[in-house]
C-alpha positions as CSV (number, residue, x, y, z in Angstrom):
1,M,111.8,-206.7,1.3
2,H,111.9,-203.4,3.1
3,C,115.0,-201.7,4.4
4,A,114.8,-200.1,7.8
5,Q,115.1,-196.4,7.8
6,G,116.5,-194.3,10.6
7,P,115.1,-191.1,11.9
8,R,115.5,-188.1,9.5
9,T,118.2,-185.7,10.3
10,S,117.7,-181.9,10.5
11,L,119.0,-181.6,6.9
12,D,116.3,-183.9,5.6
13,R,113.5,-182.2,7.2
14,V,111.1,-179.6,5.7
15,L,109.9,-176.4,7.3
16,R,106.2,-175.8,7.3
17,L,104.4,-172.5,8.1
18,L,100.8,-171.5,8.3
19,D,100.2,-169.5,5.1
20,S,97.6,-166.8,5.8
21,R,96.8,-166.7,2.0
22,T,95.4,-170.2,2.1
23,G,94.7,-170.8,5.7
24,S,96.7,-174.1,5.5
25,Y,100.3,-175.1,6.3
26,A,102.7,-174.9,3.4
27,E,106.2,-176.3,2.9
28,V,108.9,-173.7,2.8
29,R,110.5,-174.3,-0.6
30,P,113.1,-171.6,-1.6
31,A,113.0,-170.4,-5.2
32,R,116.7,-170.8,-5.2
33,P,117.8,-174.1,-3.6
34,G,119.9,-173.5,-0.5
35,L,118.9,-169.9,0.0
36,L,115.9,-168.7,1.9
37,R,114.8,-165.1,1.2
38,V,112.7,-163.6,4.0
39,R,111.0,-160.2,4.1
40,V,110.2,-159.0,7.6
41,H,107.5,-156.4,7.7
42,A,107.9,-154.3,10.9
43,P,104.5,-152.8,11.6
44,G,103.8,-149.2,12.6
45,G,102.1,-148.5,15.8
46,S,102.7,-151.2,18.5
47,H,106.4,-151.5,19.3
48,I,106.0,-154.7,21.2
49,T,104.1,-156.3,18.4
50,G,107.0,-155.3,16.0
51,L,109.4,-156.8,18.5
52,R,107.5,-160.1,18.3
53,V,107.6,-160.0,14.5
54,L,111.4,-159.6,14.5
55,L,111.7,-162.4,17.0
56,M,109.6,-164.8,14.9
57,A,111.7,-164.0,11.9
58,D,114.8,-164.8,14.0
59,L,113.4,-168.2,15.0
60,L,112.6,-168.9,11.3
61,G,116.2,-168.0,10.4
62,R,117.8,-170.2,13.2
63,T,115.6,-173.2,12.3
64,A,116.4,-172.8,8.5
65,E,120.1,-172.6,9.1
66,L,120.0,-175.8,11.2
67,R,118.5,-177.4,8.1
68,G,121.4,-176.3,5.9
69,L,119.9,-173.2,4.4
70,Q,121.5,-169.8,4.0
71,V,119.1,-167.2,5.2
72,L,118.9,-163.7,3.7
73,N,116.4,-161.4,5.3
74,V,115.4,-157.8,4.6
75,L,113.6,-155.6,7.1
76,T,111.1,-153.1,5.9
77,Y,109.3,-150.5,8.0
78,T,105.9,-149.0,7.6
79,G,104.9,-145.8,9.5
80,R,108.0,-145.6,11.7
81,S,110.5,-142.8,12.0
82,S,114.2,-143.6,11.8
83,E,114.4,-143.1,15.6
84,Q,111.5,-145.5,16.2
85,A,113.1,-148.1,13.9
86,A,116.4,-147.8,15.7
87,A,114.7,-148.2,19.1
88,L,112.9,-151.3,17.9
89,E,116.1,-152.9,16.6
90,R,118.0,-152.1,19.8
91,A,115.2,-153.8,21.8
92,A,115.3,-156.8,19.4
93,G,119.1,-157.1,19.9
94,E,118.6,-157.3,23.7
95,L,116.3,-160.3,23.0
96,G,119.0,-162.0,21.0
97,V,117.5,-161.3,17.6
98,H,120.1,-161.3,14.8
99,P,120.3,-158.1,12.8
100,P,118.8,-158.2,9.3
101,A,121.0,-158.7,6.3
102,A,119.5,-155.5,4.7
103,R,116.9,-152.8,5.2
104,A,114.8,-151.6,2.4
105,D,112.0,-149.4,1.3
106,P,108.6,-151.2,1.5
107,D,108.1,-150.6,-2.2
108,D,111.5,-152.2,-3.2
109,A,112.2,-155.0,-0.8
110,Q,113.1,-157.5,-3.5
111,T,116.2,-155.7,-4.8
112,P,118.4,-156.4,-1.8
113,L,117.2,-160.0,-1.7
114,G,118.3,-160.5,-5.3
115,G,115.3,-162.5,-6.1
116,P,111.7,-163.4,-5.1
117,V,110.6,-163.5,-1.5
118,D,110.1,-167.0,-0.1
119,V,108.5,-166.0,3.2
120,H,106.9,-162.8,4.4
121,V,106.8,-162.4,8.2
122,V,104.0,-159.9,9.1
123,S,101.9,-158.8,12.0
124,S,98.2,-159.8,12.1
125,G,96.1,-157.3,10.1
126,T,99.0,-156.5,7.7
127,S,98.3,-157.3,4.1
128,V,100.8,-158.3,1.5
129,D,100.3,-157.4,-2.2
130,G,98.8,-160.3,-3.9
131,G,101.2,-159.9,-6.8
132,Q,104.1,-160.9,-4.5
133,G,104.8,-164.6,-4.2
134,G,105.9,-166.5,-1.1
135,I,104.3,-167.7,2.1
136,V,102.7,-165.1,4.3
137,W,103.2,-165.9,7.9
138,H,101.2,-163.8,10.3
139,V,102.3,-163.1,13.8
140,G,99.8,-162.2,16.5
141,A,99.7,-158.8,18.2
142,V,101.2,-158.3,21.7
143,H,99.8,-156.1,24.5
144,A,102.3,-155.5,27.2
145,R,100.3,-154.7,30.4
146,Q,100.9,-153.9,34.0
147,E,98.7,-156.0,36.2
148,G,95.4,-154.2,36.4
149,N,96.6,-151.6,33.9
150,R,95.8,-151.7,30.2
151,A,98.6,-149.3,29.2
152,E,101.1,-150.7,26.7
153,A,104.8,-150.2,27.1
154,G,107.2,-149.3,24.3
155,A,109.5,-152.0,22.9
156,G,112.5,-150.6,24.6
157,D,110.6,-150.5,28.0
158,V,109.7,-154.2,28.2
159,P,113.1,-155.7,29.2
160,A,113.8,-152.8,31.5
161,R,110.4,-153.0,33.1
162,H,110.9,-156.7,33.7
163,G,114.1,-155.7,35.6
164,H,116.0,-158.9,34.8
165,D,117.3,-160.9,31.9
166,P,115.8,-159.7,28.6
167,L,115.9,-163.3,27.4
168,A,113.1,-164.0,29.8
169,V,111.0,-161.7,27.6
170,R,112.0,-163.8,24.6
171,L,111.0,-167.0,26.4
172,A,107.7,-165.4,27.4
173,L,106.9,-164.4,23.8
174,M,107.7,-167.9,22.5
175,S,105.3,-169.4,25.1
176,F,102.2,-168.6,22.9
177,P,101.3,-169.9,19.4
178,S,102.8,-167.5,16.9
179,G,99.5,-166.4,15.3
180,Q,97.8,-165.9,18.7
181,A,97.4,-162.5,20.3
182,V,99.4,-162.2,23.6
183,D,98.8,-160.3,26.8
184,L,102.3,-159.9,28.2
185,T,101.6,-159.3,31.8
186,E,103.9,-159.1,34.8
187,G,102.8,-162.6,35.8
188,V,103.7,-164.1,32.4
189,L,107.1,-162.4,32.5
190,T,107.8,-163.5,36.1
191,G,106.9,-167.1,35.2
192,A,109.3,-167.0,32.2
193,R,112.1,-165.5,34.3
194,E,111.7,-168.2,37.0
195,E,111.6,-171.0,34.4
196,L,114.6,-169.7,32.6
197,G,116.6,-169.5,35.8
198,R,115.6,-173.1,36.8
199,W,116.5,-174.5,33.4
200,R,119.9,-172.8,33.3
201,H,120.6,-174.3,36.8
202,E,119.6,-177.7,35.7
203,V,121.5,-177.6,32.4
204,A,124.6,-176.7,34.3
205,E,124.1,-179.7,36.6
206,W,123.4,-182.1,33.7
207,A,126.5,-180.9,31.9
208,E,128.6,-182.6,34.6
209,S,127.2,-186.0,33.7
210,P,128.5,-188.2,30.8
211,S,127.1,-187.1,27.5
212,R,124.3,-189.2,26.0
213,P,122.5,-188.7,22.7
214,M,118.9,-187.5,22.6
215,P,116.6,-190.5,22.7
216,A,115.0,-191.1,19.3
217,R,111.5,-190.6,20.6
218,I,112.4,-187.2,22.1
219,A,114.4,-186.2,19.0
220,E,111.5,-186.9,16.8
221,V,109.1,-184.8,18.9
222,A,111.6,-181.9,19.1
223,H,112.3,-182.0,15.3
224,A,108.6,-182.2,14.5
225,A,107.8,-179.2,16.7
226,F,110.5,-177.0,15.1
227,D,109.5,-178.2,11.6
228,G,106.4,-176.0,12.1
229,L,108.0,-173.3,14.3
230,D,105.8,-174.6,17.1
231,T,107.6,-173.2,20.1
232,V,104.7,-174.0,22.4
233,S,105.1,-177.8,21.7
234,A,108.9,-177.5,21.9
235,L,108.7,-175.8,25.3
236,A,106.2,-178.4,26.5
237,L,108.6,-181.1,25.6
238,L,111.4,-179.5,27.6
239,R,109.0,-179.1,30.6
240,R,108.2,-182.8,30.5
241,L,111.8,-183.8,30.0
242,E,113.2,-182.0,33.0
243,S,111.3,-184.2,35.4
244,D,111.5,-187.4,33.4
245,A,113.6,-189.8,35.6
246,S,113.8,-192.3,32.8
247,V,116.1,-190.0,30.7
248,P,119.8,-189.8,31.7
249,P,121.0,-186.3,32.7
250,G,123.5,-186.3,29.7
251,A,120.6,-186.9,27.3
252,K,118.6,-184.1,28.9
253,F,121.6,-181.8,28.5
254,E,121.9,-182.6,24.8
255,T,118.2,-182.1,24.2
256,F,118.2,-178.7,25.9
257,A,121.3,-177.7,24.1
258,Y,119.8,-178.6,20.7
259,A,116.6,-176.8,21.4
260,D,118.5,-173.7,22.6
261,R,120.2,-173.4,19.2
262,I,116.7,-172.3,18.0
263,L,115.1,-170.9,21.1
264,G,118.2,-168.7,21.8
265,V,117.7,-168.1,25.5
266,D,121.3,-169.0,26.6
267,L,120.5,-172.2,28.6
268,A,124.2,-173.0,28.9
269,R,125.0,-169.7,30.6
270,D,125.6,-171.1,34.0
271,I,127.8,-174.0,33.0
272,G,131.1,-173.9,35.0
273,R,129.9,-171.2,37.4
274,A,130.2,-171.8,41.1
275,R,126.9,-172.8,42.7
276,G,126.0,-172.5,46.3
């Protein structure tokens, strides 16, 4: 006789990342239970690629914390001056990226972590010493371009060049598979800004309806997407959900609110604001 089992909670779920060492997905299993040690390798050269690496590490941290893990991350720089490093971190802060727990020399990143690295977050083309353990999660390069212009902007220029909410840049960067290279054009940024504005307006409207739990089928898809840090699938789910008349507004609100705990684009910002 079989006992029925309900859907797994966030605490029961296991994170999976594509490990570039094996080319396969691997479960994130911290060496010390309950503590996830992450080394974030900020690359030299492209500022906007470095910004994406920090963003992906932030998504990993947010997702792990929802699964009951404490996250300790150390940021290491290669080929950057202190001024360039500070500029990159300021730009990351504008995009809602949480600051690192520590910064370390590339040759001694394990000391501030107090133990072995569980996950390395690196840009594509960056190698990690084979003697170091842990999953190596590669993040694709980013090319920030004006339409018809192949010149790349610096990390600090992207939110300013966009001219609006820096979190639209965050949303744009999450709209591509993490390992894929990205052309961050004005069209991509404009689309992200418009979508973010629409979602904030809808979330504010849904918040006025009675609360309803996420439907089980939607919760399972959302959890499965975030299990693998698959923001593309998570965003696709939200796009389908916003126009799904079969889902009550209160359930839509709860789903978007849950997703935003990881996506970090302040979807609840307009709740309570007067609307024309």
